[in-house]
N, CA, C and O atoms as CSV, one atom per row, in Angstrom:
chain,resi,resn,atom,element,x,y,z
A,1,MET,N,N,149.271,6.266,-152.837
A,1,MET,CA,C,148.927,6.335,-151.785
A,1,MET,C,C,147.684,7.480,-151.284
A,1,MET,O,O,147.208,6.865,-150.329
A,2,ALA,N,N,147.075,8.482,-151.360
A,2,ALA,CA,C,146.886,9.669,-151.071
A,2,ALA,C,C,145.410,9.868,-150.547
A,2,ALA,O,O,144.425,9.725,-151.272
A,3,ILE,N,N,145.344,10.328,-148.767
A,3,ILE,CA,C,144.351,10.044,-148.297
A,3,ILE,C,C,143.847,12.172,-148.721
A,3,ILE,O,O,144.456,13.192,-149.039
A,4,TYR,N,N,142.758,11.853,-148.499
A,4,TYR,CA,C,142.376,13.746,-148.888
A,4,TYR,C,C,140.712,13.537,-147.892
A,4,TYR,O,O,140.274,12.421,-147.614
A,5,THR,N,N,140.078,14.717,-147.530
A,5,THR,CA,C,139.220,15.189,-146.598
A,5,THR,C,C,138.691,16.238,-147.768
A,5,THR,O,O,139.449,16.608,-148.665
A,6,ILE,N,N,137.357,16.665,-147.674
A,6,ILE,CA,C,136.425,17.350,-148.936
A,6,ILE,C,C,135.645,17.716,-148.009
A,6,ILE,O,O,134.738,16.953,-147.674
A,7,LYS,N,N,135.824,19.079,-147.318
A,7,LYS,CA,C,135.051,20.537,-147.490
A,7,LYS,C,C,134.657,21.759,-148.331
A,7,LYS,O,O,135.232,22.789,-148.682
A,8,GLN,N,N,133.474,21.238,-148.504
A,8,GLN,CA,C,132.649,22.776,-149.082
A,8,GLN,C,C,133.849,22.438,-149.968
A,8,GLN,O,O,134.904,23.052,-149.805
A,9,GLY,N,N,133.718,21.386,-150.999
A,9,GLY,CA,C,133.816,21.179,-152.319
A,9,GLY,C,C,134.712,21.020,-152.520
A,9,GLY,O,O,134.979,20.522,-153.613
A,10,LEU,N,N,135.820,21.361,-151.531
A,10,LEU,CA,C,137.119,21.110,-152.060
A,10,LEU,C,C,138.640,19.835,-151.073
A,10,LEU,O,O,139.150,19.409,-150.037
A,11,PHE,N,N,138.590,19.875,-152.497
A,11,PHE,CA,C,139.368,18.392,-151.629
A,11,PHE,C,C,141.049,19.136,-151.172
A,11,PHE,O,O,141.590,20.098,-151.717
A,12,SER,N,N,141.674,18.125,-149.770
A,12,SER,CA,C,142.708,18.392,-149.293
A,12,SER,C,C,143.446,17.508,-148.944
A,12,SER,O,O,142.867,16.944,-148.015
A,13,ARG,N,N,144.829,16.818,-149.214
A,13,ARG,CA,C,145.861,16.011,-148.208
A,13,ARG,C,C,145.628,15.950,-146.886
A,13,ARG,O,O,145.609,17.004,-146.250
A,14,VAL,N,N,145.488,15.149,-146.467
A,14,VAL,CA,C,146.087,15.154,-145.248
A,14,VAL,C,C,147.072,13.588,-144.948
A,14,VAL,O,O,147.290,13.051,-143.862
A,15,ALA,N,N,147.522,13.157,-146.314
A,15,ALA,CA,C,148.251,11.810,-145.488
A,15,ALA,C,C,148.697,11.224,-146.318
A,15,ALA,O,O,147.970,10.936,-147.268
A,16,ASP,N,N,149.955,10.841,-146.306
A,16,ASP,CA,C,150.355,9.721,-147.651
A,16,ASP,C,C,150.037,8.803,-147.623
A,16,ASP,O,O,150.110,8.241,-148.716
A,17,ARG,N,N,149.410,7.861,-146.340
A,17,ARG,CA,C,149.398,6.809,-146.153
A,17,ARG,C,C,148.439,6.554,-144.283
A,17,ARG,O,O,148.429,7.265,-143.277
A,18,VAL,N,N,147.903,5.465,-144.548
A,18,VAL,CA,C,146.454,5.646,-143.528
A,18,VAL,C,C,147.463,5.145,-142.601
A,18,VAL,O,O,147.262,5.932,-141.676
A,19,GLU,N,N,148.168,4.580,-142.301
A,19,GLU,CA,C,149.165,4.515,-141.088
A,19,GLU,C,C,149.292,4.946,-140.152
A,19,GLU,O,O,149.173,4.438,-139.037
A,20,GLU,N,N,149.743,6.676,-140.664
A,20,GLU,CA,C,149.763,7.764,-140.525
A,20,GLU,C,C,148.300,8.340,-139.924
A,20,GLU,O,O,148.235,9.141,-138.991
A,21,LEU,N,N,147.523,7.965,-140.398
A,21,LEU,CA,C,146.606,8.467,-138.949
A,21,LEU,C,C,146.359,7.395,-138.224
A,21,LEU,O,O,146.963,6.867,-139.158
A,22,LEU,N,N,146.061,6.469,-137.446
A,22,LEU,CA,C,145.461,5.457,-137.605
A,22,LEU,C,C,146.656,5.524,-136.098
A,22,LEU,O,O,147.856,5.797,-136.114
A,23,LYS,N,N,145.724,5.146,-134.844
A,23,LYS,CA,C,146.704,5.098,-133.514
A,23,LYS,C,C,147.707,4.284,-133.595
A,23,LYS,O,O,147.558,3.330,-134.358
A,24,ALA,N,N,149.175,4.427,-132.750
A,24,ALA,CA,C,149.993,2.914,-132.462
A,24,ALA,C,C,149.576,2.198,-132.465
A,24,ALA,O,O,149.888,1.401,-133.349
A,25,ARG,N,N,148.253,1.722,-131.277
A,25,ARG,CA,C,148.191,0.330,-131.637
A,25,ARG,C,C,147.747,-0.428,-132.350
A,25,ARG,O,O,147.752,-1.632,-132.093
A,26,VAL,N,N,147.103,0.219,-133.741
A,26,VAL,CA,C,146.304,-0.024,-134.769
A,26,VAL,C,C,147.578,0.140,-135.888
A,26,VAL,O,O,147.965,1.108,-136.543
A,27,VAL,N,N,148.232,-1.841,-135.752
A,27,VAL,CA,C,149.478,-1.529,-136.551
A,27,VAL,C,C,148.874,-2.940,-137.440
A,27,VAL,O,O,149.564,-3.387,-138.356
A,28,HIS,N,N,147.999,-3.362,-137.206
A,28,HIS,CA,C,148.184,-4.981,-138.055
A,28,HIS,C,C,146.865,-5.141,-138.573
A,28,HIS,O,O,145.969,-5.611,-137.872
A,29,TRP,N,N,146.713,-4.836,-139.571
A,29,TRP,CA,C,144.836,-5.286,-140.586
A,29,TRP,C,C,145.310,-5.978,-141.783
A,29,TRP,O,O,146.489,-6.329,-141.844
A,30,ASN,N,N,144.625,-6.169,-142.587
A,30,ASN,CA,C,144.966,-7.373,-143.887
A,30,ASN,C,C,144.425,-6.843,-145.527
A,30,ASN,O,O,144.753,-7.084,-146.689
A,31,SER,N,N,143.407,-5.988,-144.818
A,31,SER,CA,C,142.574,-5.413,-145.870
A,31,SER,C,C,141.866,-4.018,-145.314
A,31,SER,O,O,141.406,-3.950,-144.175
A,32,PHE,N,N,141.843,-3.193,-146.016
A,32,PHE,CA,C,141.277,-1.968,-146.358
A,32,PHE,C,C,138.753,-2.798,-145.635
A,32,PHE,O,O,137.876,-2.480,-144.832
A,33,GLU,N,N,138.836,-3.140,-145.994
A,33,GLU,CA,C,137.526,-3.517,-145.282
A,33,GLU,C,C,137.249,-4.160,-143.582
A,33,GLU,O,O,136.297,-3.941,-142.833
A,34,GLU,N,N,138.568,-5.070,-143.345
A,34,GLU,CA,C,138.741,-5.331,-141.513
A,34,GLU,C,C,139.512,-4.687,-141.264
A,34,GLU,O,O,140.108,-5.202,-140.318
A,35,LEU,N,N,140.175,-3.307,-141.666
A,35,LEU,CA,C,139.997,-2.306,-141.107
A,35,LEU,C,C,139.457,-1.821,-140.358
A,35,LEU,O,O,139.472,-1.737,-139.130
A,36,PHE,N,N,138.490,-1.168,-141.794
A,36,PHE,CA,C,137.409,-0.303,-141.407
A,36,PHE,C,C,136.528,-0.627,-140.431
A,36,PHE,O,O,136.600,-0.121,-139.312
A,37,ARG,N,N,135.365,-1.743,-140.864
A,37,ARG,CA,C,134.843,-2.466,-140.120
A,37,ARG,C,C,134.780,-2.372,-138.174
A,37,ARG,O,O,133.886,-2.358,-137.328
A,38,GLY,N,N,136.594,-2.314,-138.179
A,38,GLY,CA,C,136.809,-2.659,-136.713
A,38,GLY,C,C,136.220,-1.194,-135.730
A,38,GLY,O,O,135.804,-1.001,-134.587
A,39,PHE,N,N,136.533,-0.238,-137.175
A,39,PHE,CA,C,135.809,1.391,-136.937
A,39,PHE,C,C,134.193,1.594,-137.116
A,39,PHE,O,O,133.595,2.572,-136.666
A,40,ARG,N,N,133.837,0.978,-137.535
A,40,ARG,CA,C,132.243,0.835,-137.429
A,40,ARG,C,C,132.205,1.532,-138.508
A,40,ARG,O,O,131.795,2.693,-138.507
A,41,PHE,N,N,132.757,0.726,-139.908
A,41,PHE,CA,C,132.385,1.240,-141.544
A,41,PHE,C,C,131.293,-0.293,-141.845
A,41,PHE,O,O,131.384,-1.482,-141.538
A,42,VAL,N,N,130.550,0.333,-142.405
A,42,VAL,CA,C,130.352,-1.378,-143.217
A,42,VAL,C,C,130.928,-0.595,-144.952
A,42,VAL,O,O,131.300,0.574,-145.056
A,43,LEU,N,N,130.839,-1.843,-146.410
A,43,LEU,CA,C,130.375,-1.150,-146.660
A,43,LEU,C,C,129.258,-0.918,-147.616
A,43,LEU,O,O,128.821,-1.998,-148.014
A,44,HIS,N,N,128.589,0.193,-148.169
A,44,HIS,CA,C,127.504,1.196,-148.178
A,44,HIS,C,C,127.388,0.667,-149.733
A,44,HIS,O,O,126.526,-0.182,-149.959
A,45,ASP,N,N,128.248,1.146,-150.858
A,45,ASP,CA,C,127.607,1.209,-152.691
A,45,ASP,C,C,129.323,1.462,-153.090
A,45,ASP,O,O,130.216,2.262,-152.808
A,46,GLU,N,N,129.111,0.118,-154.002
A,46,GLU,CA,C,130.636,0.515,-154.951
A,46,GLU,C,C,130.306,0.442,-156.994
A,46,GLU,O,O,129.431,0.595,-157.846
A,47,VAL,N,N,131.404,0.179,-156.846
A,47,VAL,CA,C,131.636,0.556,-158.353
A,47,VAL,C,C,133.105,-0.306,-158.294
A,47,VAL,O,O,134.100,-0.297,-157.569
A,48,ALA,N,N,132.747,-0.884,-159.222
A,48,ALA,CA,C,133.841,-2.738,-159.447
A,48,ALA,C,C,134.737,-1.649,-160.013
A,48,ALA,O,O,134.268,-0.585,-160.417
A,49,GLY,N,N,136.420,-2.018,-160.043
A,49,GLY,CA,C,137.702,-1.108,-160.664
A,49,GLY,C,C,137.414,0.287,-160.382
A,49,GLY,O,O,138.109,0.769,-161.276
A,50,VAL,N,N,137.027,1.043,-159.942
A,50,VAL,CA,C,136.342,1.982,-160.102
A,50,VAL,C,C,136.700,2.910,-158.453
A,50,VAL,O,O,137.613,3.576,-157.963
A,51,TYR,N,N,135.298,2.407,-158.071
A,51,TYR,CA,C,135.861,2.627,-156.096
A,51,TYR,C,C,134.828,2.268,-154.928
A,51,TYR,O,O,133.725,2.714,-155.244
A,52,ASP,N,N,134.809,1.891,-154.208
A,52,ASP,CA,C,134.018,1.376,-153.274
A,52,ASP,C,C,133.731,2.340,-152.251
A,52,ASP,O,O,134.064,3.407,-152.765
A,53,ILE,N,N,133.381,2.530,-151.311
A,53,ILE,CA,C,132.316,3.059,-150.418
A,53,ILE,C,C,131.661,2.786,-149.157
A,53,ILE,O,O,130.548,2.260,-149.168
A,54,TYR,N,N,132.442,3.198,-147.676
A,54,TYR,CA,C,132.294,2.892,-146.455
A,54,TYR,C,C,131.688,4.008,-145.638
A,54,TYR,O,O,132.155,5.138,-145.497
A,55,ARG,N,N,130.307,3.400,-144.999
A,55,ARG,CA,C,129.366,4.569,-143.794
A,55,ARG,C,C,130.115,3.291,-142.735
A,55,ARG,O,O,130.468,2.112,-142.763
A,56,ARG,N,N,130.045,4.641,-141.716
A,56,ARG,CA,C,129.611,4.807,-140.464
A,56,ARG,C,C,128.897,4.245,-139.749
A,56,ARG,O,O,128.145,5.103,-139.286
A,57,GLN,N,N,128.560,2.926,-139.200
A,57,GLN,CA,C,127.573,2.752,-138.770
A,57,GLN,C,C,127.184,3.252,-137.013
A,57,GLN,O,O,128.090,2.981,-136.225
A,58,ALA,N,N,125.955,3.924,-136.418
A,58,ALA,CA,C,125.537,5.208,-135.737
A,58,ALA,C,C,126.586,3.992,-134.311
A,58,ALA,O,O,126.777,2.782,-134.189
A,59,PHE,N,N,127.022,5.375,-133.453
A,59,PHE,CA,C,127.581,4.679,-132.545
A,59,PHE,C,C,126.518,4.179,-132.337
A,59,PHE,O,O,125.440,4.149,-132.929
A,60,ASP,N,N,127.428,3.257,-130.246
A,60,ASP,CA,C,125.296,2.915,-128.691
A,60,ASP,C,C,126.215,3.528,-128.200
A,60,ASP,O,O,126.735,2.746,-127.404
A,61,SER,N,N,126.726,4.437,-128.188
A,61,SER,CA,C,127.564,5.546,-127.271
A,61,SER,C,C,127.898,6.264,-126.887
A,61,SER,O,O,128.806,5.769,-126.218
A,62,SER,N,N,127.927,7.642,-126.652
A,62,SER,CA,C,128.573,9.177,-127.174
A,62,SER,C,C,130.146,8.116,-125.931
A,62,SER,O,O,130.575,9.122,-125.365
A,63,GLN,N,N,130.564,7.551,-125.651
A,63,GLN,CA,C,131.407,6.925,-124.783
A,63,GLN,C,C,132.117,6.347,-125.980
A,63,GLN,O,O,133.297,6.638,-126.177
A,64,GLN,N,N,131.473,5.561,-126.769
A,64,GLN,CA,C,132.038,4.372,-127.910
A,64,GLN,C,C,132.360,6.110,-129.128
A,64,GLN,O,O,133.564,6.366,-129.103
A,65,ARG,N,N,131.876,6.735,-129.671
A,65,ARG,CA,C,132.488,7.854,-130.430
A,65,ARG,C,C,133.695,8.217,-129.848
A,65,ARG,O,O,134.778,8.016,-130.397
A,66,LEU,N,N,133.551,8.779,-128.689
A,66,LEU,CA,C,135.197,9.445,-127.933
A,66,LEU,C,C,135.610,8.953,-128.700
A,66,LEU,O,O,135.604,9.281,-129.886
A,67,LEU,N,N,136.388,7.418,-127.881
A,67,LEU,CA,C,136.809,6.017,-128.469
A,67,LEU,C,C,137.422,5.746,-129.804
A,67,LEU,O,O,138.454,5.132,-130.072
A,68,SER,N,N,136.328,6.497,-130.788
A,68,SER,CA,C,136.839,5.435,-132.025
A,68,SER,C,C,137.464,6.556,-132.896
A,68,SER,O,O,137.328,7.780,-132.901
A,69,TRP,N,N,138.123,5.777,-133.554
A,69,TRP,CA,C,139.034,6.724,-135.381
A,69,TRP,C,C,138.367,7.250,-135.588
A,69,TRP,O,O,137.257,6.742,-135.749
A,70,MET,N,N,138.598,9.019,-135.775
A,70,MET,CA,C,138.370,9.396,-136.067
A,70,MET,C,C,136.835,9.767,-136.248
A,70,MET,O,O,136.231,9.655,-137.315
A,71,PRO,N,N,136.239,10.267,-134.945
A,71,PRO,CA,C,134.472,9.809,-135.422
A,71,PRO,C,C,133.717,10.551,-136.041
A,71,PRO,O,O,132.598,10.183,-136.399
A,72,ALA,N,N,134.340,12.074,-136.344
A,72,ALA,CA,C,133.925,13.128,-137.918
A,72,ALA,C,C,133.118,12.085,-137.859
A,72,ALA,O,O,132.053,11.707,-137.370
A,73,ILE,N,N,134.463,11.575,-138.883
A,73,ILE,CA,C,134.065,10.767,-140.715
A,73,ILE,C,C,133.039,10.355,-140.522
A,73,ILE,O,O,132.622,10.354,-139.364
A,74,GLN,N,N,132.070,9.738,-141.809
A,74,GLN,CA,C,131.175,9.182,-141.950
A,74,GLN,C,C,130.741,8.287,-143.506
A,74,GLN,O,O,129.841,7.458,-143.636
A,75,TRP,N,N,131.391,8.619,-144.216
A,75,TRP,CA,C,132.137,8.008,-145.466
A,75,TRP,C,C,133.210,7.791,-145.690
A,75,TRP,O,O,133.975,8.569,-145.120
A,76,ILE,N,N,133.792,6.860,-146.447
A,76,ILE,CA,C,135.346,6.510,-146.324
A,76,ILE,C,C,135.541,6.221,-147.742
A,76,ILE,O,O,135.924,5.065,-147.917
A,77,PHE,N,N,135.384,6.971,-148.909
A,77,PHE,CA,C,135.272,6.603,-150.707
A,77,PHE,C,C,136.996,5.808,-150.931
A,77,PHE,O,O,137.969,6.515,-150.670
A,78,VAL,N,N,137.215,4.383,-151.404
A,78,VAL,CA,C,138.233,3.725,-151.210
A,78,VAL,C,C,138.290,3.932,-152.837
A,78,VAL,O,O,137.486,3.387,-153.594
A,79,VAL,N,N,139.344,4.788,-153.268
A,79,VAL,CA,C,139.072,5.121,-155.179
A,79,VAL,C,C,140.592,4.404,-155.947
A,79,VAL,O,O,141.683,4.973,-155.902
A,80,SER,N,N,140.362,3.149,-156.582
A,80,SER,CA,C,141.371,3.124,-157.400
A,80,SER,C,C,141.782,3.546,-158.401
A,80,SER,O,O,141.253,3.937,-159.442
A,81,THR,N,N,143.105,3.427,-157.936
A,81,THR,CA,C,143.851,4.868,-159.224
A,81,THR,C,C,145.185,4.076,-159.629
A,81,THR,O,O,146.045,4.780,-160.158
A,82,SER,N,N,145.494,2.687,-159.457
A,82,SER,CA,C,145.720,2.176,-160.815
A,82,SER,C,C,145.336,-0.234,-160.311
A,82,SER,O,O,144.943,-0.478,-159.170
A,83,ASP,N,N,145.437,-0.808,-160.781
A,83,ASP,CA,C,145.520,-2.212,-160.657
A,83,ASP,C,C,146.127,-2.192,-159.357
A,83,ASP,O,O,145.883,-3.312,-158.909
A,84,ASP,N,N,146.795,-1.537,-158.480
A,84,ASP,CA,C,148.147,-1.652,-157.103
A,84,ASP,C,C,147.330,-0.796,-156.141
A,84,ASP,O,O,147.142,-1.269,-155.021
A,85,ASP,N,N,146.787,0.482,-156.450
A,85,ASP,CA,C,146.939,1.126,-155.821
A,85,ASP,C,C,145.656,2.200,-155.262
A,85,ASP,O,O,144.925,2.509,-156.203
A,86,VAL,N,N,145.243,2.817,-153.948
A,86,VAL,CA,C,144.181,3.333,-153.910
A,86,VAL,C,C,144.018,5.063,-153.389
A,86,VAL,O,O,144.476,5.915,-152.628
A,87,ASP,N,N,143.832,5.014,-153.583
A,87,ASP,CA,C,143.458,6.726,-152.544
A,87,ASP,C,C,142.034,6.751,-151.873
A,87,ASP,O,O,140.968,6.389,-152.371
A,88,LEU,N,N,142.264,7.241,-150.683
A,88,LEU,CA,C,141.169,7.700,-149.985
A,88,LEU,C,C,140.365,8.773,-150.045
A,88,LEU,O,O,140.991,9.698,-150.562
A,89,ILE,N,N,138.923,9.181,-149.666
A,89,ILE,CA,C,138.277,10.273,-149.017
A,89,ILE,C,C,137.495,10.048,-148.628
A,89,ILE,O,O,136.475,9.443,-148.957
A,90,LEU,N,N,138.245,11.038,-146.923
A,90,LEU,CA,C,137.662,10.910,-145.649
A,90,LEU,C,C,136.455,11.684,-146.199
A,90,LEU,O,O,136.631,12.478,-147.124
A,91,ILE,N,N,135.399,11.514,-145.742
A,91,ILE,CA,C,134.229,12.602,-145.387
A,91,ILE,C,C,133.768,12.687,-143.936
A,91,ILE,O,O,133.621,11.635,-143.313
A,92,GLU,N,N,133.538,13.809,-143.376
A,92,GLU,CA,C,132.367,14.379,-142.827
A,92,GLU,C,C,130.695,14.228,-143.149
A,92,GLU,O,O,130.163,13.902,-144.210
A,93,ASP,N,N,130.037,14.599,-141.793
A,93,ASP,CA,C,128.573,14.259,-141.735
A,93,ASP,C,C,127.830,15.732,-142.576
A,93,ASP,O,O,127.203,16.708,-142.164
A,94,SER,N,N,128.326,15.231,-144.042
A,94,SER,CA,C,127.503,16.653,-144.740
A,94,SER,C,C,127.800,15.763,-146.235
A,94,SER,O,O,128.679,15.075,-146.753
A,95,LEU,N,N,125.962,16.473,-146.615
A,95,LEU,CA,C,125.855,15.616,-146.886
A,95,LEU,C,C,126.113,16.600,-148.877
A,95,LEU,O,O,125.656,16.054,-149.881
A,96,PRO,N,N,126.836,17.906,-148.952
A,96,PRO,CA,C,126.756,18.532,-149.797
A,96,PRO,C,C,128.196,17.865,-150.465
A,96,PRO,O,O,128.357,17.540,-151.641
A,97,ASP,N,N,129.417,17.741,-149.085
A,97,ASP,CA,C,130.420,17.033,-149.514
A,97,ASP,C,C,130.672,15.601,-150.426
A,97,ASP,O,O,131.566,15.305,-151.219
A,98,TYR,N,N,129.520,14.885,-149.967
A,98,TYR,CA,C,129.069,13.199,-150.442
A,98,TYR,C,C,128.959,13.549,-151.259
A,98,TYR,O,O,129.996,13.362,-151.896
A,99,LEU,N,N,127.929,14.273,-152.066
A,99,LEU,CA,C,127.829,14.029,-153.187
A,99,LEU,C,C,128.483,15.350,-154.359
A,99,LEU,O,O,127.904,15.710,-155.384
A,100,GLU,N,N,129.776,15.872,-153.859
A,100,GLU,CA,C,130.663,16.710,-154.519
A,100,GLU,C,C,131.397,15.825,-154.682
A,100,GLU,O,O,132.049,16.019,-155.709
A,101,ALA,N,N,131.867,14.136,-153.776
A,101,ALA,CA,C,133.355,13.255,-154.227
A,101,ALA,C,C,131.922,12.550,-155.052
A,101,ALA,O,O,131.774,13.344,-155.981
A,102,LEU,N,N,131.210,11.871,-155.141
A,102,LEU,CA,C,130.256,11.474,-156.231
A,102,LEU,C,C,130.439,12.117,-157.338
A,102,LEU,O,O,131.120,11.549,-158.191
A,103,ARG,N,N,129.911,13.417,-157.624
A,103,ARG,CA,C,130.196,14.105,-158.939
A,103,ARG,C,C,131.570,14.067,-159.010
A,103,ARG,O,O,131.721,14.096,-160.231
A,104,GLN,N,N,132.347,14.035,-158.677
A,104,GLN,CA,C,133.796,13.852,-159.282
A,104,GLN,C,C,134.145,12.416,-159.220
A,104,GLN,O,O,135.001,11.588,-159.531
A,105,LEU,N,N,133.822,12.464,-159.057
A,105,LEU,CA,C,134.065,10.276,-159.325
A,105,LEU,C,C,133.030,10.306,-161.018
A,105,LEU,O,O,133.652,9.903,-162.001
A,106,GLN,N,N,132.307,10.534,-161.128
A,106,GLN,CA,C,131.067,10.649,-161.758
A,106,GLN,C,C,131.739,10.096,-162.999
A,106,GLN,O,O,131.247,9.103,-163.534
A,107,PRO,N,N,133.387,10.959,-163.752
A,107,PRO,CA,C,133.757,10.602,-164.936
A,107,PRO,C,C,133.897,9.001,-165.005
A,107,PRO,O,O,133.211,8.209,-165.651
A,108,LEU,N,N,135.117,8.727,-164.049
A,108,LEU,CA,C,135.609,6.837,-163.779
A,108,LEU,C,C,134.642,6.193,-163.742
A,108,LEU,O,O,134.529,5.423,-164.695
A,109,ALA,N,N,133.603,6.169,-162.778
A,109,ALA,CA,C,131.888,5.281,-163.293
A,109,ALA,C,C,131.836,4.860,-164.638
A,109,ALA,O,O,131.938,3.738,-165.133
A,110,LEU,N,N,131.637,6.101,-165.191
A,110,LEU,CA,C,131.092,6.306,-166.910
A,110,LEU,C,C,132.441,6.069,-167.579
A,110,LEU,O,O,132.358,5.848,-168.787
A,111,ARG,N,N,133.440,6.068,-167.152
A,111,ARG,CA,C,134.563,5.672,-168.273
A,111,ARG,C,C,134.618,4.310,-168.293
A,111,ARG,O,O,134.257,3.720,-169.312
A,112,ALA,N,N,135.259,3.330,-166.730
A,112,ALA,CA,C,134.339,1.606,-166.354
A,112,ALA,C,C,133.263,1.237,-167.212
A,112,ALA,O,O,133.289,0.280,-167.986
A,113,LYS,N,N,132.401,1.959,-167.063
A,113,LYS,CA,C,131.108,1.707,-167.165
A,113,LYS,C,C,131.019,1.382,-169.118
A,113,LYS,O,O,130.174,0.678,-169.671
A,114,GLN,N,N,132.047,2.067,-169.732
A,114,GLN,CA,C,132.097,2.171,-170.862
A,114,GLN,C,C,133.432,1.766,-171.992
A,114,GLN,O,O,133.567,1.946,-173.202
A,115,ARG,N,N,134.379,1.086,-170.843
A,115,ARG,CA,C,135.009,0.200,-171.058
A,115,ARG,C,C,133.858,-1.396,-171.228
A,115,ARG,O,O,133.449,-1.816,-172.310
A,116,ALA,N,N,133.513,-2.102,-169.693
A,116,ALA,CA,C,133.598,-3.372,-170.346
A,116,ALA,C,C,132.417,-2.779,-171.135
A,116,ALA,O,O,132.800,-2.809,-172.304
A,117,TYR,N,N,131.324,-2.318,-171.103
A,117,TYR,CA,C,131.303,-2.452,-172.600
A,117,TYR,C,C,131.867,-2.281,-173.642
A,117,TYR,O,O,131.103,-2.716,-174.504
A,118,ASP,N,N,132.982,-1.811,-174.212
A,118,ASP,CA,C,133.760,-2.113,-175.135
A,118,ASP,C,C,134.184,-3.723,-174.872
A,118,ASP,O,O,133.998,-4.474,-175.830
A,119,VAL,N,N,134.651,-4.208,-173.838
A,119,VAL,CA,C,135.251,-5.173,-174.226
A,119,VAL,C,C,134.126,-6.273,-173.689
A,119,VAL,O,O,134.564,-7.377,-173.367
A,120,ARG,N,N,132.891,-6.060,-173.592
A,120,ARG,CA,C,131.529,-7.811,-174.198
A,120,ARG,C,C,131.115,-6.933,-176.075
A,120,ARG,O,O,130.901,-7.656,-177.048
A,121,ALA,N,N,131.106,-6.304,-176.119
A,121,ALA,CA,C,131.419,-5.756,-177.873
A,121,ALA,C,C,132.447,-7.117,-178.544
A,121,ALA,O,O,132.437,-8.137,-179.232
A,122,GLU,N,N,133.363,-6.104,-177.644
A,122,GLU,CA,C,134.543,-6.931,-179.162
A,122,GLU,C,C,134.600,-8.554,-178.837
A,122,GLU,O,O,134.824,-9.218,-179.850
A,123,LEU,N,N,134.385,-9.586,-177.197
A,123,LEU,CA,C,134.041,-10.481,-177.110
A,123,LEU,C,C,133.171,-11.025,-177.873
A,123,LEU,O,O,133.348,-12.010,-178.591
A,124,ASP,N,N,131.954,-10.239,-177.707
A,124,ASP,CA,C,130.245,-10.302,-178.893
A,124,ASP,C,C,130.777,-10.174,-180.758
A,124,ASP,O,O,130.196,-10.208,-181.843
A,125,SER,N,N,132.432,-9.992,-180.194
A,125,SER,CA,C,131.473,-9.445,-182.182
A,125,SER,C,C,133.174,-10.696,-182.914
A,125,SER,O,O,133.508,-10.754,-184.098
A,126,GLN,N,N,133.933,-11.545,-181.621
A,126,GLN,CA,C,134.128,-12.488,-182.488
A,126,GLN,C,C,134.187,-13.919,-182.129
A,126,GLN,O,O,135.029,-14.799,-182.308
A,127,GLN,N,N,132.828,-13.866,-181.469
A,127,GLN,CA,C,131.847,-15.494,-181.767
A,127,GLN,C,C,131.432,-15.864,-182.675
A,127,GLN,O,O,130.828,-16.937,-182.685
């Protein structure tokens, strides 16, 4: 696993594990969805087998924002890098950086779509 940020279209590696970025009191979690939900992130979009995008919900108060984990982060991309590993991309409130991450991931999404098409075509040809 690796965790990146993106600023002005450039990726920077910030950690090797999500635990490196968590406060010590947050040690037990079973899934990214459970962890992110606790920090006000909800699943926003997904491309099966490629990536999931989580978007942070609005804070109810400035106090809540101050107490939150990495309050500047608005989107988290969970990118599948193998059958059992992922990388994360943390994106602040920047539409250009969000769009750049989508652009960079587009070849992976297109490849997944092509693989699914090929599998369907092969199954159809066997019938």
